[in-house]
N, C-alpha and C positions, 0 to 999 in steps of 0.2 A: 504493500499500500504506500501511498505517497503522503507526505506531510502537507497539511493545509494550513497556511499561516494566516488565517482569518483573524481579524481583531474583534473582536467582540468578547463476610460469609459469602458466598457467591450470590448473596441476595442482591437484587437490583436496586437502583435508585430511581424513585418515581419522578424526580424533578422538583419535589417540594423541598423546602429548607427547614427541617425540623428543629435545628439548633436555635433558630431565631424565632420560630413560631411557638415553641413549647419546650418541654423539658427532655424530650426524647433525643438521643444522640443520632448522628448520621449512621446509616447501616454501612459502616466503612471502618477501616483501620487507619491509624496514623503511625508513620514510620519515621522515627527521629534518627538522623544520621550523625553518629558521634565517633566515627572511625578515622577522621582526618588527622594529618600531621601537625596542623596549626603552626606552620613554619613562619608565616608573617607575624603572627601574634607572639611567637617565642615561648608559649606555654599552652597548656590544654585549654582551648576555648570553652569547652563544655562545662568546665569547673570554675570558670570566672564567676565571682560573686555579683549578683544582681539583687539588691535589697536584702543582702545578708544570706542569700541562698544561691547554690550553684545554678548557672544559667540553664542547664539542661533540666533542672527541677522546675524552674519557672516555666519553661516551655511545656513540660509534661502537665503541670498544674493547669495551664491554660487549655490544653487539648483534651484532658481527661473527660470533662463533662460532655464533650461534643462527639466522641467516637466510641464505638463499641469495644475497640481493642487498641492498645498501644504496643509498639515493638521498638526496641532500640537496636540500631545497627552499629555494632562495635566488636572489637576483638578482645576486650578485657571485661568479662562479665562481672568480676569482683568489684571493679571500680564503680559500677552502677547498681550494685546489689541493694543499696539503700533506697532505691526508687521502687523496688518490688515490681518491676516490669521485666518481662522476658527480653533477654539480650540475644540477638542473632549475630553470630560471627560470620565474617566473609568466608565463602567457600574456598577462595584462594586469597590469602592476605597480601597486601601491598599492591593491589590492582586498582585502587582509587574508588571514587564515589560511584562509578557505574557498577562495580562489583558489589559495593554496599547496598545499592538499590536492588540489584538483581537477587542478592541473597535474602534480603528482608522481604521482598515481594514474593519470593518462593515460599517463605515461611508463613505469609499471611493467608488466612482463610477467606478473606473478603475480596469481592470483585473490585471495589473502589478503594483506593489507598492514597492518603495524602502523605507526600514526602516532605519533610521539613529538616533543614540543616540545623545543627545545634548552635549556630552562631547568630540566630535570629531571635533576640530576646522578647520581642513583642509580636505575638501572632495576631494578625489582623483578620478577625473572623469574618468580616465583610468580604474580604478577598477570598477566603476559604470557601464561603458560600457560593460566590460567583463561579469559582473553579468547579465546585461540585455540580452546579447546574449546567455549566458549559460543557462538562465532560459527557453529557447525555448524547448518545449517537456517535461518540468518538472513542478512540483508545485512551485518550488522556486530555488534560487541559493544562497549559503552561502559560504563566504570565509573561507579558512583554512590557519591559520598562519604557519610560518616556523616551529613551534614546533608541528604543527598538531592540534592546538586548533581551534574550530569553533568560528566564529564571528557572532552570530545571531543578533546582534544589528547594523549591517551594512550589510544588505542583501536584496535580492529581493524576495517578496512573492506574489503569485497569490491570488486573491480573494477567490478561491475555497478552500484555506487552512483554511478558517474561521471555517468550521465544525470541523476539527481536533483540532484547538486551543480551541474552546468552549468545545469540548468533554474532553479535557485535564483538563480544569479548573473545569468542573462539577465533574471530578473524584477526585478533591482535590489536583491536582498536579500543581506546579507553575514553574517548569523548562521548559524553551523554548525547550530544547532538547527532552523532552518527547513528545511534539507536533510534532517536526520535524521527529521523528521516525515513525510517522504515515503517513508521506507524502513521495512523490517521489522528493527528494531534490538532486540537483547537487552541490556537494562540490567542490569549485574552489580554488586550491592552489595559493597563492599570489606569483607573480614573484619577482625576487630579488629587483627591484627598487620600488615595491609597498608596501605601509604600511597603517595601520589604527591606527594612534596614538590617543589614548584617554587620557584624563586627569582625574585621579581619586584622587590625593592627592595634598595638597598644594606644595609639593616639585616638582611634575611633572608640575604643573601649573607655578611655578617660573622658572623652567628650560626652559619651552616652551617660556615664555615671554622673558627671557634672550637671547635665540637663535634668536628670532625675531628681537630684537634690534641689535644683532651682524650682521644680514644679511641686515639691512637697508642701 
């Protein structure tokens, strides 16, 4: 299949948005990627403190009410044991985010899966809801930033994408975009008030913490 860059449990998603309309979670899983090397940050991003708690804990706390299941993609289960969430190791360590997504997607029992990197401290549920809705009729839904860059580490992927992900890995490719090009993806332009702020450097982390304090 070809990628369509339009802007706009194996249980299916009806197109309704239960997390905003009531207390029921999405019939979906959330997969938190925590296996990166954090080279630009210089230390483990997932354990950076946000309001006194590790960033990955903050992310899980935001996601837990909205999803039927959470999984953590990481190769050190002991590090994240305090979260009481199943950790899925990479089938082949050291192969990057694409391997992490493929391994976690393979462990998920759900058709719809939200993938979230562990360096996004604030989960914009309005964006999540849009992605869940836009994924209907597609293999997945991936945000497009204002500059037109794709955001594959904050996206919705269906279980059936696993074949394309594994095929890409077997071909020796590691770019997520190479796998997306084999799938029917809906690219969703972010609205003016929507953002996916991730923290990659010590400066970005310091600025984020400072802004949090100013807003208290």
